[in-house]
N, C-alpha and C positions, 0 to 999 in steps of 0.2 A: 432511486432508492439505494441506499448504501447497505453493506453487509459487514458483519463483525470481522475485523482484521483487514478491511479494505484500506489500501494506501491511496491518499489523494493529495494533490497539490491545491492548496486553497487560493482564493483570489489575491491574498497578500503575498503570494509567492512562496509561502512556507509549506512544508510537508507535514501531514498528520495521518494518523491511523485511527480508523473507527474502532471503538471499544464498547462493549456492553458494560453498563454500570447499574448496580442495584440502587433503588431509591427507597428510603425508609421514611415513613411519616410518623414521627413521634406522637404518642397519645392517641393514635387511631388503631384500635385493636383488630378490626376486621378489614383493614385496608388491603391485605394480601401483598404479594410481592410485585413490585413494579420495576421494569427494566427499561432503561433508556440507552440509546445508541448515540454516543458522543464522539466528536473528533478530538483526539488528543495530539497536540503538537509534539513532534519528535525532538530529541536532543540535537544540539548544534552539530555534533560529528556526523549524525545521520543526515542532517540538512545538507551539509557539504557533499557527502557521498552520493546522495540521491540527485543533487544538482549536476554532479559530474556524470553520473549514469544517464540522466535525462539528455544532457548535451551529446554524449556519445551515441545514444540511441537515435537521436534526431539526425545526426550525421550519417549513420548507416541507412536510415530510412530515405534520406534525400538521395542516396546513391542506389536505392532500390534493393538493398541487401536486407532480407528478413532476419532478425535476431531475436533470441529469447533472453530475458533477464532473470537471473537467479540470485537470491540473497540468502546467506546463512551466516551464523555467528563465526564459523571457522574461517571461511574463505572470503567473507565480505560479499561484495557484489561482483558477479561475473556476467559477461555477455557472450553468448554462444550462437553460432549460426543455427537457424531453425532446421530441423530435419525435414527433408522432402517427404511428403506424405506418400505412402505406397499406393500405387494404382491397383485397385481391385477389379478383376474382370469377372 
């Protein structure tokens, strides 16, 4: 089951993000509001960026290094070592 905003790599190798969309049924007054969750393919620049991140992440994982991926508009995509979880006694 997908969720709104989820980023996925489709079978064709392209990246998409799930997005909620309203569906209107013209001519049906009591239809109510219907929402669908659809996968929207990302722009080409994001395709290239996510492919590069995916490759880097795979290399870290093969070496046994846990990393987190962060993506924002200002810095783009960054990979950071995961913080060791604190041991609680």
